[in-house]
A tleap script that builds the chain and sets N, CA, C and O, in Angstrom:
source leaprc.protein.ff14SB
mol = sequence {
  NVAL GLY ILE SER LYS ILE CYS ASN VAL LEU
  LYS ASN MET CYS SER LEU LYS THR LEU LEU
  ILE GLY ASN ASN GLY ILE ASP LYS SER ALA
  ALA ILE ASP ILE ALA SER VAL PHE THR ALA
  ASN LEU GLN LEU GLU TYR VAL GLU LEU GLY
  ASN ASN LYS LEU GLN SER GLU GLY ILE THR
  ILE ILE ALA HIE ALA LEU GLN GLN VAL HIE
  HIE LEU LYS ALA ILE SER LEU SER ASN ASN
  GLN ILE THR GLU GLU ALA ALA SER TYR ILE
  ALA GLY PHE ILE ASN SER ASN THR ARG LEU
  GLU LYS LEU TRP LEU ASN ASN ASN PHE LEU
  GLY ASP LYS GLY VAL GLN VAL ILE CYS GLN
  ALA LEU ALA LYS LEU ASN THR LEU LYS LEU
  LEU HIE LEU CGLU
}
set mol.1.N position { -23.776 15.082 32.831 }
set mol.1.CA position { -23.548 15.620 34.163 }
set mol.1.C position { -23.767 14.536 35.213 }
set mol.1.O position { -22.973 14.425 36.148 }
set mol.2.N position { -24.831 13.729 35.081 }
set mol.2.CA position { -25.138 12.686 36.057 }
set mol.2.C position { -24.070 11.623 36.128 }
set mol.2.O position { -23.665 11.225 37.220 }
set mol.3.N position { -23.598 11.146 34.964 }
set mol.3.CA position { -22.569 10.095 34.969 }
set mol.3.C position { -21.264 10.620 35.544 }
set mol.3.O position { -20.519 9.865 36.168 }
set mol.4.N position { -20.977 11.889 35.347 }
set mol.4.CA position { -19.765 12.488 35.905 }
set mol.4.C position { -19.786 12.451 37.430 }
set mol.4.O position { -18.779 12.133 38.063 }
set mol.5.N position { -20.921 12.772 38.007 }
set mol.5.CA position { -21.051 12.747 39.469 }
set mol.5.C position { -20.937 11.324 40.006 }
set mol.5.O position { -20.293 11.088 41.028 }
set mol.6.N position { -21.562 10.386 39.315 }
set mol.6.CA position { -21.475 8.983 39.726 }
set mol.6.C position { -20.031 8.507 39.655 }
set mol.6.O position { -19.552 7.842 40.573 }
set mol.7.N position { -19.346 8.836 38.591 }
set mol.7.CA position { -17.948 8.413 38.427 }
set mol.7.C position { -17.054 8.998 39.502 }
set mol.7.O position { -16.132 8.328 39.967 }
set mol.8.N position { -17.307 10.236 39.907 }
set mol.8.CA position { -16.517 10.840 40.990 }
set mol.8.C position { -16.658 10.062 42.284 }
set mol.8.O position { -15.689 9.924 43.030 }
set mol.9.N position { -17.844 9.555 42.562 }
set mol.9.CA position { -18.059 8.738 43.755 }
set mol.9.C position { -17.375 7.380 43.596 }
set mol.9.O position { -16.715 6.900 44.517 }
set mol.10.N position { -17.535 6.768 42.427 }
set mol.10.CA position { -16.985 5.431 42.190 }
set mol.10.C position { -15.459 5.400 42.218 }
set mol.10.O position { -14.870 4.366 42.535 }
set mol.11.N position { -14.821 6.507 41.895 }
set mol.11.CA position { -13.353 6.559 41.934 }
set mol.11.C position { -12.809 6.301 43.330 }
set mol.11.O position { -11.666 5.869 43.481 }
set mol.12.N position { -13.613 6.561 44.345 }
set mol.12.CA position { -13.171 6.384 45.729 }
set mol.12.C position { -13.539 5.022 46.306 }
set mol.12.O position { -13.298 4.765 47.485 }
set mol.13.N position { -14.112 4.160 45.498 }
set mol.13.CA position { -14.505 2.824 45.955 }
set mol.13.C position { -13.493 1.803 45.464 }
set mol.13.O position { -13.716 1.151 44.443 }
set mol.14.N position { -12.416 1.661 46.157 }
set mol.14.CA position { -11.311 0.799 45.735 }
set mol.14.C position { -11.683 -0.676 45.646 }
set mol.14.O position { -10.959 -1.450 45.019 }
set mol.15.N position { -12.776 -1.078 46.247 }
set mol.15.CA position { -13.157 -2.484 46.233 }
set mol.15.C position { -14.178 -2.817 45.145 }
set mol.15.O position { -14.705 -3.929 45.119 }
set mol.16.N position { -14.459 -1.887 44.260 }
set mol.16.CA position { -15.443 -2.093 43.207 }
set mol.16.C position { -15.004 -3.220 42.272 }
set mol.16.O position { -13.915 -3.167 41.701 }
set mol.17.N position { -15.844 -4.227 42.118 }
set mol.17.CA position { -15.540 -5.379 41.262 }
set mol.17.C position { -16.426 -5.431 40.021 }
set mol.17.O position { -16.026 -5.978 38.993 }
set mol.18.N position { -17.631 -4.864 40.115 }
set mol.18.CA position { -18.593 -4.916 39.023 }
set mol.18.C position { -19.134 -3.520 38.768 }
set mol.18.O position { -19.523 -2.811 39.696 }
set mol.19.N position { -19.153 -3.134 37.497 }
set mol.19.CA position { -19.687 -1.840 37.103 }
set mol.19.C position { -20.698 -2.054 35.981 }
set mol.19.O position { -20.333 -2.453 34.875 }
set mol.20.N position { -21.954 -1.789 36.268 }
set mol.20.CA position { -23.039 -2.002 35.315 }
set mol.20.C position { -23.657 -0.655 34.954 }
set mol.20.O position { -24.533 -0.158 35.662 }
set mol.21.N position { -23.202 -0.070 33.859 }
set mol.21.CA position { -23.741 1.220 33.429 }
set mol.21.C position { -24.155 1.163 31.959 }
set mol.21.O position { -24.025 2.140 31.221 }
set mol.22.N position { -24.650 0.008 31.557 }
set mol.22.CA position { -25.180 -0.139 30.208 }
set mol.22.C position { -26.579 0.442 30.115 }
set mol.22.O position { -27.211 0.746 31.127 }
set mol.23.N position { -27.054 0.593 28.884 }
set mol.23.CA position { -28.428 1.052 28.623 }
set mol.23.C position { -28.733 2.416 29.211 }
set mol.23.O position { -29.839 2.643 29.703 }
set mol.24.N position { -27.779 3.323 29.169 }
set mol.24.CA position { -27.978 4.652 29.753 }
set mol.24.C position { -27.813 5.791 28.762 }
set mol.24.O position { -27.923 6.954 29.148 }
set mol.25.N position { -27.557 5.493 27.514 }
set mol.25.CA position { -27.380 6.561 26.531 }
set mol.25.C position { -26.126 7.394 26.765 }
set mol.25.O position { -26.045 8.541 26.325 }
set mol.26.N position { -25.150 6.815 27.458 }
set mol.26.CA position { -23.906 7.539 27.753 }
set mol.26.C position { -23.143 7.757 26.455 }
set mol.26.O position { -22.954 6.825 25.674 }
set mol.27.N position { -22.706 8.991 26.228 }
set mol.27.CA position { -21.983 9.272 24.989 }
set mol.27.C position { -20.492 9.461 25.245 }
set mol.27.O position { -20.016 9.346 26.374 }
set mol.28.N position { -19.773 9.753 24.171 }
set mol.28.CA position { -18.310 9.829 24.239 }
set mol.28.C position { -17.799 10.921 25.183 }
set mol.28.O position { -16.656 10.851 25.634 }
set mol.29.N position { -18.617 11.919 25.488 }
set mol.29.CA position { -18.174 12.982 26.394 }
set mol.29.C position { -17.941 12.474 27.816 }
set mol.29.O position { -17.251 13.128 28.599 }
set mol.30.N position { -18.506 11.320 28.157 }
set mol.30.CA position { -18.338 10.746 29.499 }
set mol.30.C position { -17.171 9.778 29.583 }
set mol.30.O position { -16.886 9.254 30.660 }
set mol.31.N position { -16.495 9.530 28.481 }
set mol.31.CA position { -15.443 8.514 28.443 }
set mol.31.C position { -14.306 8.792 29.422 }
set mol.31.O position { -13.802 7.857 30.045 }
set mol.32.N position { -13.897 10.017 29.573 }
set mol.32.CA position { -12.797 10.344 30.498 }
set mol.32.C position { -13.214 10.044 31.935 }
set mol.32.O position { -12.418 9.524 32.718 }
set mol.33.N position { -14.447 10.368 32.280 }
set mol.33.CA position { -14.935 10.076 33.636 }
set mol.33.C position { -14.992 8.575 33.889 }
set mol.33.O position { -14.593 8.106 34.955 }
set mol.34.N position { -15.487 7.824 32.912 }
set mol.34.CA position { -15.558 6.362 33.049 }
set mol.34.C position { -14.156 5.774 33.140 }
set mol.34.O position { -13.905 4.889 33.959 }
set mol.35.N position { -13.252 6.254 32.316 }
set mol.35.CA position { -11.864 5.774 32.343 }
set mol.35.C position { -11.221 6.023 33.705 }
set mol.35.O position { -10.427 5.207 34.174 }
set mol.36.N position { -11.553 7.122 34.331 }
set mol.36.CA position { -10.977 7.417 35.654 }
set mol.36.C position { -11.453 6.420 36.710 }
set mol.36.O position { -10.722 6.125 37.656 }
set mol.37.N position { -12.662 5.905 36.557 }
set mol.37.CA position { -13.158 4.867 37.468 }
set mol.37.C position { -12.319 3.602 37.296 }
set mol.37.O position { -11.976 2.948 38.281 }
set mol.38.N position { -11.987 3.256 36.056 }
set mol.38.CA position { -11.183 2.061 35.791 }
set mol.38.C position { -9.792 2.184 36.403 }
set mol.38.O position { -9.316 1.243 37.039 }
set mol.39.N position { -9.145 3.307 36.225 }
set mol.39.CA position { -7.780 3.462 36.738 }
set mol.39.C position { -7.738 3.563 38.260 }
set mol.39.O position { -6.698 3.322 38.872 }
set mol.40.N position { -8.866 3.919 38.870 }
set mol.40.CA position { -8.938 3.978 40.333 }
set mol.40.C position { -9.378 2.646 40.937 }
set mol.40.O position { -9.199 2.422 42.134 }
set mol.41.N position { -9.945 1.771 40.130 }
set mol.41.CA position { -10.458 0.483 40.606 }
set mol.41.C position { -9.845 -0.643 39.789 }
set mol.41.O position { -10.517 -1.256 38.960 }
set mol.42.N position { -8.596 -0.905 40.020 }
set mol.42.CA position { -7.861 -1.885 39.222 }
set mol.42.C position { -8.302 -3.313 39.478 }
set mol.42.O position { -7.857 -4.227 38.784 }
set mol.43.N position { -9.170 -3.525 40.464 }
set mol.43.CA position { -9.665 -4.869 40.774 }
set mol.43.C position { -10.967 -5.196 40.042 }
set mol.43.O position { -11.554 -6.253 40.274 }
set mol.44.N position { -11.421 -4.313 39.171 }
set mol.44.CA position { -12.664 -4.565 38.433 }
set mol.44.C position { -12.600 -5.891 37.692 }
set mol.44.O position { -11.587 -6.225 37.078 }
set mol.45.N position { -13.693 -6.641 37.757 }
set mol.45.CA position { -13.764 -7.935 37.084 }
set mol.45.C position { -14.823 -7.969 35.982 }
set mol.45.O position { -14.676 -8.699 35.002 }
set mol.46.N position { -15.885 -7.185 36.139 }
set mol.46.CA position { -16.958 -7.205 35.152 }
set mol.46.C position { -17.419 -5.781 34.876 }
set mol.46.O position { -17.704 -5.018 35.799 }
set mol.47.N position { -17.488 -5.433 33.593 }
set mol.47.CA position { -17.920 -4.100 33.180 }
set mol.47.C position { -18.998 -4.241 32.110 }
set mol.47.O position { -18.807 -4.933 31.110 }
set mol.48.N position { -20.108 -3.594 32.324 }
set mol.48.CA position { -21.205 -3.550 31.353 }
set mol.48.C position { -21.355 -2.116 30.861 }
set mol.48.O position { -21.811 -1.235 31.591 }
set mol.49.N position { -20.959 -1.900 29.602 }
set mol.49.CA position { -21.093 -0.597 28.964 }
set mol.49.C position { -21.957 -0.684 27.708 }
set mol.49.O position { -22.024 0.267 26.930 }
set mol.50.N position { -22.605 -1.806 27.516 }
set mol.50.CA position { -23.388 -2.018 26.305 }
set mol.50.C position { -24.576 -1.081 26.182 }
set mol.50.O position { -25.084 -0.551 27.169 }
set mol.51.N position { -25.002 -0.895 24.945 }
set mol.51.CA position { -26.171 -0.082 24.630 }
set mol.51.C position { -26.047 1.357 25.103 }
set mol.51.O position { -26.981 1.923 25.670 }
set mol.52.N position { -24.890 1.932 24.862 }
set mol.52.CA position { -24.665 3.348 25.090 }
set mol.52.C position { -24.295 3.972 23.741 }
set mol.52.O position { -24.516 3.362 22.695 }
set mol.53.N position { -23.746 5.155 23.761 }
set mol.53.CA position { -23.376 5.851 22.526 }
set mol.53.C position { -21.937 6.349 22.615 }
set mol.53.O position { -21.642 7.495 22.274 }
set mol.54.N position { -21.045 5.470 23.076 }
set mol.54.CA position { -19.662 5.875 23.325 }
set mol.54.C position { -18.873 6.110 22.041 }
set mol.54.O position { -17.927 6.899 22.039 }
set mol.55.N position { -19.234 5.457 20.976 }
set mol.55.CA position { -18.580 5.579 19.676 }
set mol.55.C position { -17.087 5.257 19.785 }
set mol.55.O position { -16.583 4.985 20.874 }
set mol.56.N position { -16.403 5.288 18.678 }
set mol.56.CA position { -14.990 4.923 18.652 }
set mol.56.C position { -14.138 5.857 19.502 }
set mol.56.O position { -13.203 5.417 20.171 }
set mol.57.N position { -14.456 7.125 19.477 }
set mol.57.CA position { -13.674 8.098 20.252 }
set mol.57.C position { -13.733 7.784 21.748 }
set mol.57.O position { -12.706 7.794 22.425 }
set mol.58.N position { -14.911 7.511 22.254 }
set mol.58.CA position { -15.057 7.187 23.669 }
set mol.58.C position { -14.453 5.845 24.030 }
set mol.58.O position { -13.826 5.707 25.080 }
set mol.59.N position { -14.635 4.856 23.171 }
set mol.59.CA position { -14.080 3.526 23.421 }
set mol.59.C position { -12.555 3.565 23.402 }
set mol.59.O position { -11.914 2.827 24.151 }
set mol.60.N position { -11.973 4.397 22.573 }
set mol.60.CA position { -10.514 4.539 22.530 }
set mol.60.C position { -9.980 4.994 23.887 }
set mol.60.O position { -8.988 4.453 24.375 }
set mol.61.N position { -10.620 5.966 24.488 }
set mol.61.CA position { -10.214 6.470 25.808 }
set mol.61.C position { -10.396 5.389 26.866 }
set mol.61.O position { -9.517 5.168 27.699 }
set mol.62.N position { -11.532 4.725 26.826 }
set mol.62.CA position { -11.834 3.671 27.798 }
set mol.62.C position { -10.885 2.486 27.639 }
set mol.62.O position { -10.395 1.955 28.635 }
set mol.63.N position { -10.621 2.065 26.409 }
set mol.63.CA position { -9.727 0.928 26.160 }
set mol.63.C position { -8.318 1.218 26.663 }
set mol.63.O position { -7.643 0.330 27.184 }
set mol.64.N position { -7.884 2.444 26.507 }
set mol.64.CA position { -6.555 2.814 27.016 }
set mol.64.C position { -6.496 2.648 28.543 }
set mol.64.O position { -5.514 2.130 29.073 }
set mol.65.N position { -7.532 3.083 29.234 }
set mol.65.CA position { -7.580 2.919 30.698 }
set mol.65.C position { -7.669 1.453 31.087 }
set mol.65.O position { -7.095 1.042 32.096 }
set mol.66.N position { -8.380 0.665 30.302 }
set mol.66.CA position { -8.546 -0.762 30.609 }
set mol.66.C position { -7.236 -1.542 30.521 }
set mol.66.O position { -7.146 -2.651 31.048 }
set mol.67.N position { -6.250 -0.998 29.883 }
set mol.67.CA position { -4.943 -1.672 29.823 }
set mol.67.C position { -4.334 -1.834 31.209 }
set mol.67.O position { -3.447 -2.665 31.400 }
set mol.68.N position { -4.798 -1.054 32.173 }
set mol.68.CA position { -4.283 -1.131 33.538 }
set mol.68.C position { -5.104 -2.063 34.427 }
set mol.68.O position { -4.681 -2.380 35.539 }
set mol.69.N position { -6.263 -2.505 33.957 }
set mol.69.CA position { -7.168 -3.348 34.750 }
set mol.69.C position { -6.893 -4.807 34.389 }
set mol.69.O position { -7.493 -5.346 33.459 }
set mol.70.N position { -5.996 -5.433 35.119 }
set mol.70.CA position { -5.531 -6.776 34.773 }
set mol.70.C position { -6.413 -7.903 35.312 }
set mol.70.O position { -6.168 -9.069 35.004 }
set mol.71.N position { -7.424 -7.582 36.103 }
set mol.71.CA position { -8.298 -8.608 36.669 }
set mol.71.C position { -9.618 -8.731 35.911 }
set mol.71.O position { -10.478 -9.525 36.293 }
set mol.72.N position { -9.783 -7.965 34.857 }
set mol.72.CA position { -11.033 -7.952 34.119 }
set mol.72.C position { -11.329 -9.319 33.510 }
set mol.72.O position { -10.520 -9.874 32.768 }
set mol.73.N position { -12.505 -9.848 33.840 }
set mol.73.CA position { -12.927 -11.157 33.332 }
set mol.73.C position { -13.977 -11.039 32.242 }
set mol.73.O position { -14.065 -11.906 31.374 }
set mol.74.N position { -14.780 -9.972 32.273 }
set mol.74.CA position { -15.847 -9.827 31.287 }
set mol.74.C position { -16.145 -8.358 31.038 }
set mol.74.O position { -16.170 -7.544 31.961 }
set mol.75.N position { -16.372 -8.035 29.764 }
set mol.75.CA position { -16.746 -6.665 29.405 }
set mol.75.C position { -17.698 -6.689 28.219 }
set mol.75.O position { -17.493 -7.407 27.241 }
set mol.76.N position { -18.732 -5.892 28.336 }
set mol.76.CA position { -19.671 -5.726 27.229 }
set mol.76.C position { -19.533 -4.312 26.672 }
set mol.76.O position { -19.728 -3.319 27.372 }
set mol.77.N position { -19.192 -4.260 25.395 }
set mol.77.CA position { -19.127 -3.005 24.655 }
set mol.77.C position { -20.120 -3.037 23.498 }
set mol.77.O position { -19.994 -2.274 22.540 }
set mol.78.N position { -21.091 -3.911 23.594 }
set mol.78.CA position { -22.041 -4.096 22.503 }
set mol.78.C position { -22.860 -2.830 22.252 }
set mol.78.O position { -23.130 -2.042 23.158 }
set mol.79.N position { -23.239 -2.670 20.996 }
set mol.79.CA position { -24.135 -1.591 20.581 }
set mol.79.C position { -23.681 -0.213 21.061 }
set mol.79.O position { -24.422 0.494 21.745 }
set mol.80.N position { -22.455 0.155 20.693 }
set mol.80.CA position { -21.887 1.447 21.069 }
set mol.80.C position { -21.394 2.249 19.868 }
set mol.80.O position { -20.673 3.232 20.035 }
set mol.81.N position { -21.770 1.845 18.677 }
set mol.81.CA position { -21.384 2.567 17.464 }
set mol.81.C position { -19.863 2.593 17.275 }
set mol.81.O position { -19.301 3.595 16.832 }
set mol.82.N position { -19.208 1.478 17.617 }
set mol.82.CA position { -17.750 1.377 17.498 }
set mol.82.C position { -17.391 0.997 16.067 }
set mol.82.O position { -17.981 0.080 15.495 }
set mol.83.N position { -16.435 1.697 15.499 }
set mol.83.CA position { -15.957 1.400 14.144 }
set mol.83.C position { -14.555 0.804 14.220 }
set mol.83.O position { -13.990 0.652 15.303 }
set mol.84.N position { -14.005 0.470 13.058 }
set mol.84.CA position { -12.672 -0.136 13.021 }
set mol.84.C position { -11.588 0.796 13.544 }
set mol.84.O position { -10.495 0.331 13.869 }
set mol.85.N position { -11.849 2.086 13.634 }
set mol.85.CA position { -10.879 3.037 14.188 }
set mol.85.C position { -10.462 2.669 15.609 }
set mol.85.O position { -9.319 2.908 16.001 }
set mol.86.N position { -11.367 2.099 16.373 }
set mol.86.CA position { -11.092 1.761 17.773 }
set mol.86.C position { -10.562 0.342 17.952 }
set mol.86.O position { -10.187 -0.036 19.062 }
set mol.87.N position { -10.524 -0.442 16.891 }
set mol.87.CA position { -10.145 -1.858 17.007 }
set mol.87.C position { -8.749 -2.052 17.589 }
set mol.87.O position { -8.554 -2.943 18.415 }
set mol.88.N position { -7.793 -1.259 17.188 }
set mol.88.CA position { -6.433 -1.440 17.709 }
set mol.88.C position { -6.356 -1.116 19.202 }
set mol.88.O position { -5.533 -1.687 19.917 }
set mol.89.N position { -7.196 -0.216 19.667 }
set mol.89.CA position { -7.231 0.110 21.099 }
set mol.89.C position { -7.897 -1.011 21.899 }
set mol.89.O position { -7.472 -1.336 23.007 }
set mol.90.N position { -8.932 -1.588 21.327 }
set mol.90.CA position { -9.571 -2.745 21.956 }
set mol.90.C position { -8.571 -3.900 22.009 }
set mol.90.O position { -8.460 -4.581 23.029 }
set mol.91.N position { -7.851 -4.118 20.924 }
set mol.91.CA position { -6.813 -5.159 20.895 }
set mol.91.C position { -5.743 -4.876 21.946 }
set mol.91.O position { -5.211 -5.808 22.549 }
set mol.92.N position { -5.429 -3.626 22.169 }
set mol.92.CA position { -4.435 -3.250 23.175 }
set mol.92.C position { -4.832 -3.665 24.568 }
set mol.92.O position { -4.005 -4.182 25.319 }
set mol.93.N position { -6.096 -3.447 24.935 }
set mol.93.CA position { -6.484 -3.865 26.286 }
set mol.93.C position { -6.627 -5.380 26.369 }
set mol.93.O position { -6.423 -5.955 27.438 }
set mol.94.N position { -6.969 -6.034 25.272 }
set mol.94.CA position { -7.009 -7.504 25.276 }
set mol.94.C position { -5.601 -8.047 25.496 }
set mol.94.O position { -5.413 -8.985 26.270 }
set mol.95.N position { -4.622 -7.469 24.827 }
set mol.95.CA position { -3.231 -7.915 24.967 }
set mol.95.C position { -2.685 -7.717 26.374 }
set mol.95.O position { -1.800 -8.458 26.801 }
set mol.96.N position { -3.193 -6.737 27.092 }
set mol.96.CA position { -2.676 -6.461 28.437 }
set mol.96.C position { -3.420 -7.240 29.520 }
set mol.96.O position { -3.063 -7.154 30.696 }
set mol.97.N position { -4.438 -7.991 29.142 }
set mol.97.CA position { -5.262 -8.698 30.114 }
set mol.97.C position { -5.131 -10.203 29.907 }
set mol.97.O position { -5.370 -10.704 28.808 }
set mol.98.N position { -4.757 -10.909 30.941 }
set mol.98.CA position { -4.583 -12.364 30.841 }
set mol.98.C position { -5.742 -13.147 31.456 }
set mol.98.O position { -5.693 -14.375 31.511 }
set mol.99.N position { -6.787 -12.452 31.920 }
set mol.99.CA position { -7.905 -13.123 32.590 }
set mol.99.C position { -9.243 -12.980 31.857 }
set mol.99.O position { -10.248 -13.536 32.300 }
set mol.100.N position { -9.266 -12.262 30.770 }
set mol.100.CA position { -10.522 -11.994 30.078 }
set mol.100.C position { -11.173 -13.290 29.602 }
set mol.100.O position { -10.568 -14.071 28.867 }
set mol.101.N position { -12.419 -13.506 30.032 }
set mol.101.CA position { -13.172 -14.710 29.681 }
set mol.101.C position { -14.333 -14.423 28.735 }
set mol.101.O position { -14.708 -15.278 27.932 }
set mol.102.N position { -14.905 -13.220 28.827 }
set mol.102.CA position { -16.093 -12.904 28.033 }
set mol.102.C position { -15.969 -11.499 27.456 }
set mol.102.O position { -15.617 -10.544 28.148 }
set mol.103.N position { -16.273 -11.409 26.156 }
set mol.103.CA position { -16.183 -10.131 25.455 }
set mol.103.C position { -17.367 -10.004 24.507 }
set mol.103.O position { -17.560 -10.832 23.617 }
set mol.104.N position { -18.151 -8.961 24.711 }
set mol.104.CA position { -19.287 -8.671 23.846 }
set mol.104.C position { -18.964 -7.439 23.013 }
set mol.104.O position { -18.758 -6.352 23.553 }
set mol.105.N position { -18.921 -7.611 21.701 }
set mol.105.CA position { -18.691 -6.512 20.765 }
set mol.105.C position { -19.772 -6.467 19.693 }
set mol.105.O position { -19.612 -5.800 18.671 }
set mol.106.N position { -20.850 -7.163 19.923 }
set mol.106.CA position { -21.907 -7.264 18.913 }
set mol.106.C position { -22.581 -5.923 18.654 }
set mol.106.O position { -22.530 -5.004 19.471 }
set mol.107.N position { -23.212 -5.847 17.494 }
set mol.107.CA position { -23.968 -4.667 17.071 }
set mol.107.C position { -23.141 -3.389 17.045 }
set mol.107.O position { -23.593 -2.332 17.484 }
set mol.108.N position { -21.931 -3.501 16.528 }
set mol.108.CA position { -21.074 -2.360 16.280 }
set mol.108.C position { -20.737 -2.351 14.792 }
set mol.108.O position { -21.324 -3.111 14.022 }
set mol.109.N position { -19.822 -1.519 14.390 }
set mol.109.CA position { -19.458 -1.371 12.980 }
set mol.109.C position { -17.955 -1.573 12.799 }
set mol.109.O position { -17.274 -0.737 12.205 }
set mol.110.N position { -17.443 -2.697 13.320 }
set mol.110.CA position { -16.003 -2.950 13.320 }
set mol.110.C position { -15.450 -3.240 11.929 }
set mol.110.O position { -14.281 -2.958 11.664 }
set mol.111.N position { -16.248 -3.787 11.056 }
set mol.111.CA position { -15.792 -4.115 9.707 }
set mol.111.C position { -14.793 -5.261 9.721 }
set mol.111.O position { -14.350 -5.701 10.783 }
set mol.112.N position { -14.445 -5.737 8.540 }
set mol.112.CA position { -13.519 -6.866 8.420 }
set mol.112.C position { -12.151 -6.557 9.013 }
set mol.112.O position { -11.574 -7.381 9.722 }
set mol.113.N position { -11.640 -5.377 8.722 }
set mol.113.CA position { -10.305 -5.007 9.211 }
set mol.113.C position { -10.288 -4.896 10.742 }
set mol.113.O position { -9.346 -5.357 11.386 }
set mol.114.N position { -11.308 -4.298 11.311 }
set mol.114.CA position { -11.385 -4.166 12.766 }
set mol.114.C position { -11.482 -5.509 13.458 }
set mol.114.O position { -10.819 -5.747 14.467 }
set mol.115.N position { -12.315 -6.392 12.912 }
set mol.115.CA position { -12.452 -7.733 13.478 }
set mol.115.C position { -11.137 -8.489 13.382 }
set mol.115.O position { -10.767 -9.218 14.303 }
set mol.116.N position { -10.434 -8.319 12.277 }
set mol.116.CA position { -9.155 -9.002 12.091 }
set mol.116.C position { -8.134 -8.557 13.148 }
set mol.116.O position { -7.420 -9.389 13.708 }
set mol.117.N position { -8.067 -7.270 13.416 }
set mol.117.CA position { -7.135 -6.741 14.424 }
set mol.117.C position { -7.474 -7.300 15.807 }
set mol.117.O position { -6.582 -7.705 16.552 }
set mol.118.N position { -8.749 -7.320 16.141 }
set mol.118.CA position { -9.177 -7.836 17.444 }
set mol.118.C position { -8.906 -9.339 17.540 }
set mol.118.O position { -8.469 -9.823 18.584 }
set mol.119.N position { -9.159 -10.068 16.471 }
set mol.119.CA position { -8.931 -11.513 16.475 }
set mol.119.C position { -7.446 -11.854 16.635 }
set mol.119.O position { -7.109 -12.869 17.244 }
set mol.120.N position { -6.577 -11.033 16.106 }
set mol.120.CA position { -5.137 -11.259 16.300 }
set mol.120.C position { -4.781 -11.170 17.780 }
set mol.120.O position { -3.966 -11.952 18.270 }
set mol.121.N position { -5.375 -10.242 18.481 }
set mol.121.CA position { -5.137 -10.129 19.926 }
set mol.121.C position { -5.762 -11.305 20.669 }
set mol.121.O position { -5.159 -11.853 21.592 }
set mol.122.N position { -6.958 -11.687 20.270 }
set mol.122.CA position { -7.652 -12.791 20.933 }
set mol.122.C position { -6.910 -14.116 20.749 }
set mol.122.O position { -6.997 -14.996 21.605 }
set mol.123.N position { -6.193 -14.261 19.653 }
set mol.123.CA position { -5.460 -15.501 19.386 }
set mol.123.C position { -4.388 -15.755 20.444 }
set mol.123.O position { -3.979 -16.898 20.647 }
set mol.124.N position { -3.935 -14.709 21.111 }
set mol.124.CA position { -2.902 -14.830 22.148 }
set mol.124.C position { -3.503 -15.045 23.534 }
set mol.124.O position { -2.776 -15.278 24.500 }
set mol.125.N position { -4.823 -14.967 23.631 }
set mol.125.CA position { -5.521 -15.053 24.914 }
set mol.125.C position { -6.090 -16.456 25.089 }
set mol.125.O position { -6.953 -16.878 24.318 }
set mol.126.N position { -5.615 -17.176 26.094 }
set mol.126.CA position { -6.084 -18.557 26.270 }
set mol.126.C position { -7.188 -18.702 27.319 }
set mol.126.O position { -7.551 -19.821 27.681 }
set mol.127.N position { -7.720 -17.588 27.807 }
set mol.127.CA position { -8.769 -17.645 28.838 }
set mol.127.C position { -10.166 -17.375 28.284 }
set mol.127.O position { -11.149 -17.567 28.999 }
set mol.128.N position { -10.276 -16.944 27.054 }
set mol.128.CA position { -11.570 -16.553 26.483 }
set mol.128.C position { -12.531 -17.730 26.360 }
set mol.128.O position { -12.195 -18.771 25.796 }
set mol.129.N position { -13.737 -17.543 26.900 }
set mol.129.CA position { -14.770 -18.583 26.845 }
set mol.129.C position { -15.967 -18.138 26.010 }
set mol.129.O position { -16.712 -18.978 25.503 }
set mol.130.N position { -16.162 -16.820 25.860 }
set mol.130.CA position { -17.291 -16.310 25.108 }
set mol.130.C position { -16.872 -15.067 24.333 }
set mol.130.O position { -16.283 -14.140 24.889 }
set mol.131.N position { -17.182 -15.065 23.054 }
set mol.131.CA position { -16.964 -13.890 22.195 }
set mol.131.C position { -18.238 -13.666 21.421 }
set mol.131.O position { -18.711 -14.562 20.722 }
set mol.132.N position { -18.797 -12.478 21.538 }
set mol.132.CA position { -20.029 -12.154 20.816 }
set mol.132.C position { -19.711 -11.018 19.840 }
set mol.132.O position { -19.518 -9.872 20.248 }
set mol.133.N position { -19.659 -11.349 18.554 }
set mol.133.CA position { -19.343 -10.388 17.502 }
set mol.133.C position { -20.476 -10.196 16.514 }
set mol.133.O position { -20.278 -9.525 15.501 }
set mol.134.N position { -21.598 -10.726 16.746 }
set mol.134.CA position { -22.728 -10.724 15.826 }
set mol.134.C position { -22.945 -9.375 15.168 }
set mol.134.O position { -23.865 -9.221 14.365 }
savepdb mol mol.pdb
quit
């Protein structure tokens, strides 16, 4: 309920460049609200969603919205219980973004196949300076 109210306010802030909502225990039920913030704030450059409980279902919704955020330079999705099911969606937003410099995906459950799909997308990205897959 709290994140939904915050997201409703943030949707009206067209100048939002940084969104730091990591370490809040946010689960997949909030993914639609978070995605709406992304589609309303296409100038976002840095997003911190690490250490939540978004899981693959929530990350899939968020990654789809991130395909519209072309100015994104850094995003942390670490420790969100993401499995290889969401890898193609993560690859999709990587493919649509030409400015991404930093990506944190550590402490998830992407598996070999998921990492391979993401790495194929990253191979086309010449702006990446940091990748954390630990």
